[in-house]
N, C-alpha and C positions, 0 to 999 in steps of 0.2 A: 602457708605461703600467701593465701588470699588475705588472711588476717593481718599479716605483716604489711601487705600492700596497702590495706586500708589505713593502717597506722601511719605509714609514710605519707600517704596522700593527705592526711589530716594536718600534717605539719607544713607550714609554708617553707619555701626555699630559703636557704641561708641568706641573711642580710649582707649586702655589700659592706666592706670595711672602709670607713673613711680614714685616710692616713694623715691628712693635714688640711687646715683651712688657713688662708692668707688674705690680707687686705692691703691693696696698694693705692693710697689716695694721691690724687694730683689735681691741679686746676683744670686740666683738659678732661679728665674722666677718672672715676674710681673703678678699680678692678678688684673683684672678689674671685678667688679660686678655691674650689673644693676638690682635693685630690683623693682618689680612691683606688682600691685594688682592682675593681671592675668598673666598666662604664656605667654611669648613673642615668636613670630615666628621670625626667622632670617635667613639670608643668608650671606655668606662671600666669598671673593675672594682676590687675591693678585695683586698688581701692582709693576712693577720693575722700576729702574732708575728714582727716588730713590725708595727704598723698602717701600711699604705701605700695610697695611692690611685694607680692606674695609668691614665693617659690616653694612648690611641693617636691620633695626629693623622695622618689619611690624606691622601695626595696632596700631601705636603710633603717637602722635603729638609732636612737638618740644616744650617741656615744660621747666620750670625753672631748673629742676634737670638735664636734658640732656644738657642744655646750660652751666651748671656749670661743666660738666665733664672735659673740657680742662684745667680748673684752678686746678683740682685735681692732675694733673701730675706734679711732681717736676722736677727741672732742673737736678737732679742727678739720675733720673730713668735710669737703665742700658739698657733698651730695647725700651722705648717709647721716641721719641724726642718731639713730640707734638701731639695734637688731634684736629681734626676739625669736627664740627657737623653742619648739614644743612638738610633742607627738600629736599628729592630727588624727591618725587611725593606725591600726597595726601595720608596721613596716612602712609608714609614710611619715616623714618629718617635715613640718611646715616651718619655713624661714620667712619672717616678716621684716622687711626693711622699711623703717620709718624714714621718710625722705625730707630733705630740706627744701628741695625744689622738684618740679616735675622732671622726670627723666625719660630718656629713650634708651632702653636697655638693648644690648646685644648679648645674647646668651647662646653659647655654643660649646660642644665637647671638643676635647683635644685627645688624640691618641698618644700613647706613651712616646716621650722624646727626651733625649738627654738623661738626666737623673730622675725625671718625673715619671709617674705612672699615669693612669687615666685622670684627666682633669675636666671639671665642668667650670667654665669661665663665665662670669657675669660682668660685663663692662657697662657701667652706668654713665651715659653721656647726657648732658643737659638737653631737654626737649626743645628748648629755644636757645640755641647757642648765640653768643654775642656776635655782632657783625664783625667779620674778620679784620676789617680795616680799623673800625672804632676800637675794637678790643686791643689791637696792637698799639694804638696811640695812648690809651689810658693807664694801664697798670704801671705803678711806679717802680716795680721790682726790676725792670729792665729798661735802662735809659735809651737803648736803641729804638725802642718803640715810640718814644716821643720825638726823637731827633730824625729818624729815617723814614717813618711811616707817613709823615705829613704830606709829602709829595704823592704817595699812593692814595691818600684820602682825598686830596685835592683833585687828582685825576678822576677818581670815581665820581666826584661831584661836578666834574666839568669845569674846574677852576684852573687857570694857568698855573704851572708849577712855580713854587717860590725858589729864590736863589739858594743854592746849596753851599756849604762851607768849602773853602779853598783847600785843596790837597797840596801840601808842600813836602814831597818825599825826597830824601837824599840817599845816595848809595851808602851802604854800611861802611864803616871805617875799615881801611885796608889793614890786614895784619898777616904776618908770616910766622907760623909756629913751627916751620921746618918740614911740614908735610901737608898734603891736601886731605880733604875729607875721605877720599877714596884710597889713601895710602900711596898716592902717586909721587912723582918727583917733587922735591922741595921747591917751593915758590909758586907752584901752579895755583894753589888756593889764593895766595896773595895777589897774583895777577888777575884772577877772576874778580876779587874784591875791589881792586884798584881801577877797574874799567869804568869809564864814565857811564852815566845812566842815560841811555837814549830814550826818547819818548816814543813808545810803541804806537803804531797805527796813526801816526800823524800828530795832530795838535795836542797840546797839554790839556789835561782834564782837571777841572776845578770842582770837586764835589766830595762828599763824604763817602768813605769806603766802608762797606758793611761785610763783616766776616761771620759766617755761620759756624759755630763750634759744636760738634756732635760728640757727646760723651758716649762711648760705645756701651751696648747692652743696657741693663736696668730692669728692675722689677723681677719678674719670674726668671729672666735670663741673667744669671750672675756672671756669665762669661767664664774665662779661665780662672782657675783657683791655684794659688801658690801653695807650697809645701807647708807654710806656716798658717794657712787658712785665709790668706788675703784674697778677697774677691775682686776680679777685674773691674766690675761695674763701679765699685767704690773708688778705686784708683783713678779711673778715667774721668769720673765726675769731679774729683778733687783737682786734677790737672786742668780740666776744662774751665772750672771756676777761676782758677789762678790765671789762666790765659785770658779769660774775659776781663778780669780786673786789670791786667796789664794793657790789654788792647784799648780799654775804655779810658786809660790815662793818656793815650795818644790823642793829640788835638784834632786830628782829621780822620780818626778811625773809631768805629764802634762794633761791638760784638753782640750776637744774640745766641743764647744757648738753646740748642734743639731739645735737650733734656736737662731740666734743672731740679731734679729730684730722683728718688729711687722708684721709678715706674718705667714701664715698657713702652717704647715707641716703635711701631713697625718700620722696616727699612724704607718702604716706599713713602711713608709719611714723613720720614726724616728728609728725604729729597724734596717732597712737596712743601714742607715748612720752610726750607731754605729758599725755595723759589718764591714763596708767598711774601717773604720780606725783601725780595729782590737782592739777595746776597751776591756779593762780587766774588767771594771765595768760600769754599766749604772745606773744613778740616775735621776729619773724624779721628778721634783719639782712642787708642787701644793699648793693651799690654799683652804681648805675645806669649805663647806657651808651646812647648815641644816635649817630646817623650824623653829626651835626654836632658838632665838637669844642668849640664855644662853649656848648653846653648845660651848665647848672650848677645847683647848689642841692640842698637836701634835700627829700624828699617822704615822706609817710606814707600808707599804703593800708589799707583795711579791705575785708572781703568784701562783695560785692554778689550778691544772689539774682537780680536782674532784668537786669543789664547793667552795663557800665562807665560811669563818669561822663564819660569823654572817650576819644577815640581813643588818646591816649598811654597812658591807664590800661589800655585793652584790650590794647595791644601789649606793655606791661610784663608783664601777667598771662600773656599767651600765651608770652612768652619764659621766664618763671620756671616755668610749667607744663610746658615742654618739658624741664626738668631730668631727668625720669624717662627720656626717650628718650636723652639724651646720657649721663647717669650710668649708665644700664643697669639696667632693671627687667625681671624675668622675668614678663611679662604672662600667661604660661601658668598661673601659680599664682593661684588665686582664693581670697582670704581673706575669708570672710563677715563677720568682725568689722570689718575695715578697710572693707569695702564698706558696712556699716551706718553706720560713722562718717561716710563721705563722702556718703552718701545721706540722712542724717538731715535732716528738714525743719524741726526746731524751732530755727531760727536767728534768728528775728526779734529776740528780746530780747538775744541775744548780740551781734548786729550793732550794735544800739543802744549797748551798752556798749563795743564795739570803737571806735565812732566817738568816744565820749567819751574813751577812752584815747588814741586817735590824736590828737585835738585837743590834749590835755594835752602829749603828747610833741612835737608839732609846734611848740607855743608855746615850749618849752624849746630845741628845735633852732634856732629863729629867732635865738637869742642867740649861736649858734656859727657858723652858716653861713647864707647867703642861702637863702630858701625858693624852690624851683622852682614850687611851687603853694602858695597861701595857705590852702588848706583840705584836709581829708582826702579823698582820692579813693577810689573803690570800683571793684572789678572781681572777676572770678571766680577768685581765687587758690586753687588746690587746698590749699596749705599752711595756709590760714586757715580751713578748714572744720570745725574742732572745734565741735560743736553746743552745747557748754556752757562754753567758755573764751573770754572776750574776747581777740581776736587781732588783731595789727597787723603789717604789713610795713613796715620802715623802709628807704628808699633813702637811705643816709647822705650820698652825694654822687655826682657823675658821674665814674666812673673813666675815661671816655672823654675827659674834659677834662684836659689836661696839668697845669694848675694844681691842680685838685682831686685828681688822681691823686697828685701830689707830697705834698699834705697828708694824704691817706689812708694813706700809708706812714709818716707821722711819728707816733711814739709819743705825744707830747704832744697832738696833735690827736685821736688815737684815744681818749685819756683824756677829752678834752673832749666828744667825741660820746657816750661812755658815760655821762658825768656828766649830760649833757642828757637822755638817755633815762631814766636813773634819776630825775632831777627830775620828768619827766613822769609816770612811774609813781607816784611818791609823791604828786604833785598829784592824780592820778586817784583813788588809794586814799583820800586824805583826804576826798573827797566821795562815794566809792563803796566803802565797806569791804566785803570779801567776806562771803558768808553763812557761818554756822557749819557745820562739817562735817556735823553731824547733820541740819541742814535741807537741805543739798545732797543727802544720801543719801536723804532722804524724798521729794524732789521727783521 
């Protein structure tokens, strides 16, 4: 028995199994995840001339997944030039990231969540991030940054704001299809549409309207998955891009995408990004899922301070709020600005406006897809907690329903959904024009 004990002691513990490696590049940051059967121990340090990040993974062997990591880095990655992987010493694998620029990494473990096992996450942020105002003005990929951020830049520099474009919004054309969006008595929808557009809160506002469009999920967080394998994150991004394209065609409206690629954005940062561009409205796009495949229809949700309007609304909010756990947030970092955003209690007026916006969008969606619920539901969605931006979450259809999953993948149907959301936004703005920027700033 003693001899057997000596033999066992001579062999090191079994190495942890690496299950997958993934790389998610984006302009904001690049994320690298290493998924394993057991939690990984690690150490890291930097080398200069050239810039390199060195990560030692302890208790692992150089297996096929780690060998495949260098090939997962694309040539257009903004932060990683190349990756080299090799055995440093027994049961220690060294991963060297050759960097394009100096980075400030956030490296943290994630406990099992959703379909994932243990993950080690490496978020590579630029060490010298661009000035948030100048960065929003310059990139040509998003016209909103040139047209809407100039006043922000001028304000930061102490320059009087420039005149903004004139908003000329008219009520949507009246139509009576024999039923309203809620399935109510014929003519109700037509009456609502035919009402004149009063100017809310006093005088007419002449300025550009900015809409933040949030494509739900992304990166590690694929969202719901249809029976044919369709990922929610891909559908929501496709619809968001189509909605942005339509909004940007409007002479007095511009859109900014919260996520414009397959990468993860924490819920609180989605709120913060919308506030940073001084968005007038926030629209989060999703594709619902349910245990029964016959569940169908579109829904619109707004924030609730006191509780959900139904059990289903509570479950939907719970699932969407779990995105941070699945997508991977470093909860060890406490950001007081984001905390204040999420804890701000001045939401009553904003929730009221959100319900109006949601009703207008729901009415338009009823002409494209059956409605799962005939009224705007409310629940505690973290992504809707901007205290000063009317915000809604649109469940475009049930991706868990095979028929609706098929339609969600169709480009023409995606366009129709985007057109309906735009119609609802225009309907809302015709009766609730946004405040002038100077008034917003003084409140």
